[in-house]
VOTOR-211106 format. One record per residue (C-alpha): residue in one letter; x, y, z. Coordinates in steps of 0.1 Angstrom, whole numbers. Layout:
REM residues N
type:a, east:X, north:Y, up:Z;
...
//
This chain:
REM residues 412
type:m, east:1, north:3, up:-3;
type:t, east:30, north:25, up:-4;
type:s, east:35, north:25, up:-41;
type:s, east:36, north:64, up:-52;
type:n, east:8, north:59, up:-81;
type:a, east:21, north:95, up:-94;
type:v, east:-8, north:110, up:-116;
type:l, east:3, north:135, up:-143;
type:p, east:-21, north:168, up:-149;
type:l, east:-41, north:164, up:-180;
type:s, east:-42, north:201, up:-187;
type:d, east:-17, north:229, up:-179;
type:q, east:-48, north:254, up:-176;
type:p, east:-64, north:262, up:-143;
type:a, east:-101, north:250, up:-143;
type:q, east:-126, north:278, up:-141;
type:p, east:-159, north:256, up:-157;
type:l, east:-180, north:284, up:-144;
type:k, east:-160, north:314, up:-153;
type:g, east:-188, north:341, up:-168;
type:v, east:-214, north:329, up:-145;
type:r, east:-225, north:354, up:-119;
type:v, east:-238, north:348, up:-85;
type:i, east:-257, north:371, up:-62;
type:e, east:-250, north:355, up:-26;
type:f, east:-275, north:367, up:1;
type:a, east:-265, north:344, up:28;
type:h, east:-248, north:340, up:63;
type:w, east:-233, north:317, up:86;
type:m, east:-226, north:284, up:66;
type:a, east:-246, north:260, up:41;
type:g, east:-255, north:291, up:17;
type:p, east:-219, north:305, up:16;
type:l, east:-204, north:270, up:16;
type:s, east:-222, north:267, up:-13;
type:g, east:-211, north:297, up:-28;
type:g, east:-175, north:290, up:-21;
type:l, east:-176, north:259, up:-43;
type:l, east:-191, north:279, up:-70;
type:a, east:-164, north:306, up:-65;
type:d, east:-137, north:280, up:-63;
type:w, east:-149, north:264, up:-99;
type:g, east:-147, north:302, up:-112;
type:a, east:-181, north:321, up:-107;
type:d, east:-183, north:356, up:-100;
type:v, east:-196, north:355, up:-64;
type:i, east:-208, north:388, up:-47;
type:k, east:-213, north:384, up:-13;
type:v, east:-240, north:407, up:0;
type:e, east:-235, north:415, up:38;
type:p, east:-252, north:435, up:61;
type:p, east:-233, north:469, up:75;
type:g, east:-208, north:454, up:97;
type:g, east:-208, north:420, up:78;
type:e, east:-221, north:386, up:82;
type:p, east:-221, north:370, up:119;
type:m, east:-198, north:340, up:107;
type:r, east:-171, north:366, up:108;
type:t, east:-172, north:371, up:143;
type:i, east:-183, north:334, up:157;
type:f, east:-158, north:330, up:179;
type:a, east:-157, north:360, up:197;
type:k, east:-196, north:351, up:200;
type:m, east:-183, north:319, up:213;
type:g, east:-161, north:333, up:239;
type:a, east:-128, north:329, up:221;
type:r, east:-102, north:359, up:218;
type:a, east:-105, north:385, up:191;
type:g, east:-86, north:377, up:161;
type:t, east:-90, north:341, up:165;
type:p, east:-85, north:326, up:127;
type:n, east:-113, north:312, up:112;
type:a, east:-107, north:288, up:88;
type:a, east:-144, north:279, up:82;
type:f, east:-153, north:316, up:73;
type:t, east:-121, north:315, up:49;
type:l, east:-134, north:281, up:34;
type:a, east:-168, north:291, up:27;
type:n, east:-157, north:327, up:12;
type:r, east:-126, north:329, up:-8;
type:g, east:-124, north:342, up:-39;
type:k, east:-158, north:361, up:-37;
type:r, east:-161, north:397, up:-36;
type:s, east:-177, north:416, up:-10;
type:l, east:-208, north:441, up:-12;
type:v, east:-221, north:457, up:17;
type:l, east:-260, north:466, up:13;
type:d, east:-285, north:480, up:36;
type:v, east:-316, north:459, up:23;
type:k, east:-336, north:474, up:49;
type:t, east:-338, north:505, up:32;
type:d, east:-358, north:510, up:-2;
type:e, east:-324, north:522, up:-20;
type:g, east:-305, north:493, up:-7;
type:l, east:-333, north:466, up:-18;
type:a, east:-334, north:483, up:-52;
type:a, east:-299, north:481, up:-58;
type:l, east:-301, north:441, up:-50;
type:g, east:-329, north:438, up:-75;
type:k, east:-306, north:456, up:-102;
type:l, east:-281, north:434, up:-93;
type:l, east:-304, north:402, up:-96;
type:a, east:-314, north:417, up:-131;
type:n, east:-280, north:413, up:-144;
type:a, east:-270, north:378, up:-125;
type:d, east:-274, north:342, up:-134;
type:v, east:-279, north:326, up:-97;
type:l, east:-294, north:341, up:-65;
type:l, east:-282, north:319, up:-36;
type:t, east:-299, north:327, up:-2;
type:n, east:-304, north:310, up:30;
type:l, east:-325, north:334, up:49;
type:r, east:-356, north:320, up:63;
type:p, east:-389, north:317, up:37;
type:d, east:-404, north:344, up:61;
type:a, east:-375, north:370, up:58;
type:l, east:-373, north:364, up:25;
type:q, east:-411, north:371, up:18;
type:r, east:-411, north:402, up:40;
type:l, east:-382, north:419, up:18;
type:g, east:-402, north:409, up:-15;
type:l, east:-375, north:382, up:-23;
type:g, east:-397, north:352, up:-18;
type:a, east:-394, north:325, up:-47;
type:a, east:-427, north:332, up:-67;
type:e, east:-419, north:371, up:-66;
type:i, east:-383, north:368, up:-79;
type:r, east:-393, north:338, up:-103;
type:q, east:-419, north:367, up:-121;
type:k, east:-396, north:396, up:-119;
type:y, east:-365, north:376, up:-131;
type:p, east:-375, north:346, up:-153;
type:r, east:-338, north:336, up:-163;
type:l, east:-324, north:337, up:-127;
type:v, east:-319, north:305, up:-110;
type:y, east:-331, north:308, up:-75;
type:c, east:-316, north:289, up:-50;
type:s, east:-329, north:288, up:-16;
type:v, east:-312, north:267, up:11;
type:s, east:-331, north:265, up:48;
type:a, east:-332, north:245, up:77;
type:y, east:-368, north:229, up:70;
type:g, east:-378, north:238, up:37;
type:w, east:-407, north:258, up:21;
type:g, east:-445, north:247, up:29;
type:g, east:-451, north:229, up:62;
type:p, east:-457, north:240, up:99;
type:d, east:-418, north:244, up:107;
type:q, east:-409, north:264, up:73;
type:d, east:-399, north:296, up:95;
type:r, east:-387, north:274, up:121;
type:p, east:-348, north:286, up:131;
type:g, east:-326, north:255, up:128;
type:y, east:-287, north:247, up:123;
type:d, east:-272, north:216, up:111;
type:i, east:-275, north:199, up:145;
type:a, east:-311, north:204, up:147;
type:a, east:-324, north:200, up:113;
type:f, east:-298, north:178, up:96;
type:y, east:-290, north:157, up:127;
type:g, east:-318, north:158, up:151;
type:r, east:-347, north:158, up:132;
type:t, east:-337, north:131, up:104;
type:g, east:-327, north:106, up:129;
type:v, east:-292, north:111, up:118;
type:a, east:-281, north:115, up:150;
type:h, east:-299, north:83, up:164;
type:e, east:-284, north:61, up:139;
type:i, east:-248, north:75, up:145;
type:t, east:-248, north:75, up:182;
type:t, east:-239, north:43, up:202;
type:a, east:-268, north:30, up:217;
type:g, east:-270, north:37, up:254;
type:t, east:-249, north:70, up:250;
type:p, east:-261, north:104, up:249;
type:p, east:-260, north:123, up:212;
type:p, east:-230, north:147, up:209;
type:a, east:-238, north:182, up:202;
type:l, east:-215, north:183, up:170;
type:l, east:-200, north:217, up:159;
type:q, east:-182, north:210, up:128;
type:g, east:-207, north:220, up:103;
type:i, east:-210, north:184, up:86;
type:g, east:-246, north:190, up:78;
type:d, east:-238, north:223, up:64;
type:a, east:-211, north:208, up:41;
type:f, east:-236, north:184, up:30;
type:t, east:-264, north:205, up:22;
type:a, east:-238, north:231, up:3;
type:m, east:-229, north:204, up:-22;
type:t, east:-264, north:196, up:-28;
type:a, east:-278, north:232, up:-35;
type:t, east:-245, north:235, up:-57;
type:t, east:-259, north:204, up:-76;
type:g, east:-291, north:220, up:-80;
type:i, east:-280, north:251, up:-92;
type:l, east:-254, north:236, up:-118;
type:a, east:-286, north:215, up:-129;
type:a, east:-306, north:244, up:-132;
type:l, east:-283, north:266, up:-152;
type:m, east:-278, north:234, up:-177;
type:e, east:-316, north:236, up:-180;
type:r, east:-315, north:271, up:-186;
type:h, east:-292, north:267, up:-216;
type:q, east:-317, north:245, up:-233;
type:t, east:-349, north:265, up:-223;
type:g, east:-337, north:301, up:-214;
type:q, east:-358, north:299, up:-183;
type:g, east:-345, north:296, up:-148;
type:r, east:-354, north:273, up:-117;
type:v, east:-363, north:277, up:-83;
type:v, east:-334, north:253, up:-67;
type:e, east:-348, north:244, up:-30;
type:a, east:-323, north:223, up:-7;
type:s, east:-330, north:221, up:29;
type:l, east:-306, north:205, up:58;
type:m, east:-336, north:183, up:67;
type:r, east:-344, north:168, up:30;
type:t, east:-305, north:163, up:26;
type:g, east:-302, north:148, up:59;
type:m, east:-331, north:124, up:51;
type:w, east:-315, north:117, up:17;
type:a, east:-281, north:108, up:34;
type:l, east:-298, north:85, up:57;
type:g, east:-320, north:71, up:28;
type:g, east:-312, north:35, up:33;
type:e, east:-322, north:34, up:67;
type:l, east:-353, north:56, up:65;
type:g, east:-362, north:35, up:34;
type:q, east:-357, north:2, up:54;
type:q, east:-380, north:18, up:84;
type:a, east:-408, north:27, up:53;
type:l, east:-407, north:-14, up:42;
type:g, east:-416, north:-26, up:77;
type:g, east:-374, north:-30, up:92;
type:n, east:-365, north:-14, up:125;
type:p, east:-328, north:2, up:120;
type:k, east:-307, north:7, up:150;
type:p, east:-280, north:23, up:163;
type:p, east:-248, north:8, up:167;
type:k, east:-244, north:-14, up:197;
type:p, east:-213, north:-7, up:222;
type:r, east:-183, north:-20, up:198;
type:e, east:-177, north:-51, up:221;
type:q, east:-210, north:-60, up:214;
type:s, east:-210, north:-58, up:174;
type:r, east:-219, north:-88, up:153;
type:t, east:-197, north:-72, up:127;
type:p, east:-159, north:-79, up:140;
type:m, east:-145, north:-73, up:107;
type:y, east:-161, north:-38, up:104;
type:n, east:-153, north:-24, up:138;
type:s, east:-128, north:-3, up:155;
type:y, east:-95, north:-15, up:173;
type:r, east:-68, north:1, up:197;
type:t, east:-34, north:-5, up:195;
type:a, east:-6, north:-6, up:221;
type:d, east:1, north:31, up:219;
type:d, east:-39, north:44, up:221;
type:r, east:-43, north:48, up:188;
type:w, east:-73, north:34, up:168;
type:f, east:-81, north:19, up:132;
type:f, east:-111, north:6, up:115;
type:l, east:-110, north:-29, up:100;
type:v, east:-134, north:-24, up:70;
type:g, east:-140, north:-63, up:60;
type:v, east:-177, north:-58, up:49;
type:e, east:-177, north:-97, up:33;
type:a, east:-165, north:-109, up:68;
type:r, east:-158, north:-146, up:57;
type:r, east:-139, north:-132, up:25;
type:h, east:-116, north:-107, up:46;
type:l, east:-112, north:-129, up:81;
type:p, east:-84, north:-151, up:69;
type:t, east:-62, north:-121, up:60;
type:v, east:-68, north:-106, up:95;
type:l, east:-60, north:-140, up:113;
type:r, east:-26, north:-145, up:93;
type:a, east:-16, north:-108, up:101;
type:i, east:-23, north:-116, up:137;
type:g, east:-6, north:-147, up:138;
type:r, east:-36, north:-170, up:140;
type:e, east:-37, north:-190, up:110;
type:d, east:-48, north:-221, up:133;
type:l, east:-81, north:-204, up:131;
type:v, east:-85, north:-198, up:95;
type:d, east:-103, north:-229, up:87;
type:d, east:-125, north:-232, up:126;
type:e, east:-158, north:-243, up:119;
type:r, east:-173, north:-214, up:140;
type:f, east:-160, north:-187, up:116;
type:k, east:-169, north:-209, up:84;
type:d, east:-196, north:-181, up:71;
type:g, east:-209, north:-149, up:78;
type:r, east:-235, north:-164, up:101;
type:g, east:-211, north:-182, up:122;
type:i, east:-189, north:-147, up:123;
type:g, east:-217, north:-128, up:136;
type:t, east:-229, north:-154, up:164;
type:h, east:-193, north:-159, up:176;
type:a, east:-186, north:-122, up:170;
type:a, east:-178, north:-112, up:208;
type:e, east:-148, north:-140, up:208;
type:l, east:-134, north:-125, up:174;
type:i, east:-137, north:-90, up:191;
type:a, east:-114, north:-103, up:220;
type:l, east:-91, north:-121, up:200;
type:f, east:-83, north:-90, up:182;
type:d, east:-82, north:-65, up:212;
type:q, east:-58, north:-90, up:228;
type:a, east:-36, north:-90, up:196;
type:f, east:-38, north:-53, up:186;
type:n, east:-35, north:-43, up:219;
type:s, east:2, north:-56, up:219;
type:q, east:19, north:-38, up:195;
type:p, east:19, north:-2, up:182;
type:m, east:2, north:14, up:154;
type:a, east:34, north:14, up:131;
type:y, east:37, north:-21, up:136;
type:w, east:1, north:-31, up:128;
type:a, east:2, north:-6, up:99;
type:e, east:34, north:-26, up:86;
type:q, east:16, north:-59, up:94;
type:l, east:-17, north:-53, up:80;
type:d, east:-7, north:-41, up:47;
type:r, east:13, north:-70, up:40;
type:h, east:-13, north:-92, up:44;
type:e, east:-35, north:-73, up:23;
type:v, east:-61, north:-63, up:53;
type:w, east:-86, north:-38, up:44;
type:w, east:-83, north:-10, up:70;
type:a, east:-77, north:23, up:77;
type:p, east:-66, north:44, up:107;
type:i, east:-86, north:70, up:129;
type:q, east:-67, north:104, up:123;
type:v, east:-70, north:135, up:143;
type:p, east:-67, north:165, up:121;
type:a, east:-30, north:170, up:128;
type:e, east:-22, north:138, up:114;
type:v, east:-44, north:147, up:84;
type:l, east:-23, north:178, up:79;
type:n, east:7, north:155, up:70;
type:d, east:-14, north:128, up:51;
type:q, east:6, north:115, up:19;
type:q, east:-27, north:106, up:4;
type:a, east:-44, north:137, up:9;
type:e, east:-14, north:159, up:-7;
type:a, east:-13, north:134, up:-37;
type:i, east:-47, north:142, up:-46;
type:g, east:-47, north:177, up:-41;
type:a, east:-73, north:179, up:-12;
type:w, east:-52, north:215, up:1;
type:t, east:-46, north:246, up:-14;
type:t, east:-31, north:276, up:4;
type:v, east:-44, north:308, up:12;
type:e, east:-21, north:337, up:21;
type:g, east:4, north:310, up:25;
type:k, east:-17, north:291, up:50;
type:q, east:-33, north:255, up:42;
type:s, east:-72, north:254, up:35;
type:v, east:-90, north:222, up:20;
type:d, east:-94, north:223, up:-12;
type:a, east:-132, north:218, up:-34;
type:p, east:-140, north:177, up:-31;
type:v, east:-137, north:179, up:-68;
type:r, east:-106, north:180, up:-90;
type:f, east:-105, north:186, up:-129;
type:d, east:-77, north:169, up:-151;
type:f, east:-58, north:163, up:-118;
type:m, east:-45, north:199, up:-116;
type:p, east:-32, north:208, up:-82;
type:r, east:-48, north:245, up:-78;
type:g, east:-16, north:259, up:-54;
type:e, east:-28, north:292, up:-43;
type:a, east:-64, north:304, up:-37;
type:p, east:-77, north:341, up:-33;
type:r, east:-83, north:350, up:2;
type:a, east:-115, north:354, up:16;
type:p, east:-129, north:395, up:12;
type:q, east:-131, north:419, up:38;
type:t, east:-164, north:434, up:45;
type:g, east:-175, north:454, up:18;
type:e, east:-142, north:455, up:0;
type:h, east:-154, north:455, up:-36;
type:t, east:-187, north:476, up:-30;
type:a, east:-177, north:501, up:-55;
type:q, east:-162, north:478, up:-79;
type:v, east:-191, north:455, up:-78;
type:l, east:-217, north:485, up:-83;
type:a, east:-201, north:500, up:-114;
type:d, east:-197, north:465, up:-130;
type:y, east:-232, north:460, up:-127;
type:g, east:-242, north:494, up:-139;
type:f, east:-248, north:518, up:-115;
type:t, east:-240, north:554, up:-119;
type:a, east:-212, north:573, up:-101;
type:e, east:-234, north:591, up:-79;
type:e, east:-251, north:556, up:-71;
type:v, east:-220, north:541, up:-63;
type:q, east:-209, north:570, up:-40;
type:r, east:-240, north:571, up:-19;
type:l, east:-242, north:531, up:-15;
type:s, east:-207, north:528, up:-9;
type:a, east:-214, north:555, up:22;
type:v, east:-227, north:523, up:43;
type:a, east:-198, north:502, up:33;
type:a, east:-169, north:510, up:51;
type:p, east:-144, north:478, up:50;
type:g, east:-140, north:458, up:82;
type:e, east:-113, north:438, up:93;
type:q, east:-112, north:398, up:78;
type:p, east:-116, north:374, up:110;
//
């Protein structure tokens, strides 16, 4: 498992498949901006419309009690390469300016709640009527319609809690953790981006835009679609048991002598069991009648887990990495973030870019095997207000007047 497998780029031109696409992003926090971040990574001109003072994600760490100026990698990930425009849409002039931007844009991306959009006259039906070519993408917690349309909800609520995801990934008998990583936001951002691209493709054929609706709730349900579908068919999906009680010893976690953890990933238990037994020096059990098929392995799972625990606890991770690879065992280390920073495979597949000399995770899709190298930084609040207004055809007087509310702030 140590072959370099070098892959040469198939092009010497940076990939910008969305070059020329104009996106107005009227969004905050993560799910909406992260979708806009993907579009910007792929070459779209994404205009981040912010309120005076900037959107709240810029100062999230200070709001949570961290010291001022703490680096905000999540904000950089979601906003690098965009242009920032400050508009006060609570004023008639600011709202009218937003309308002029939409008249010349390809996409409106927003994650304001439906009731807030409707109060501003920015509901899906109103915008569709005014700008029939515009792709209107709404990202929300619970979607449009139903009793909870306007209920507040971050990903822990709408993606994890409401959909059953938290239940299905939490070990039975333990409380669900309060996850802060925004994984549900990332899933939903990719979902929204996919919908936007599909709608742009259709518009190329029909000349008409679409309303694209993505929600944390529907995305979470889709991610858990196998289990939810099984429930609908009369099944009874259950959360994972404590690892010692698992009926899948070949698809379980194990600890080494230096307190490191890894997964065995032998989904086809009987096929993969002999390689593990040979790796731990127990060839004598390869033909044991107890483990002759998948049912037997499940029946005697506790015995195998105890056997594996004893073996893997006897040597450090480095020893087992060599042994497992030598015997062609399917496995993967459970890494901490510091290890991911130096993962050779992540480097080889171009998973990192740099922003102002610092590592930043690149978009999850690579084109022509091309590494991206340096990526543009995230904008300061209102940094491009005058430039954007001029690009979209505002007069010098309008630019001066609207720019008066957009004094640039400090990037977090």
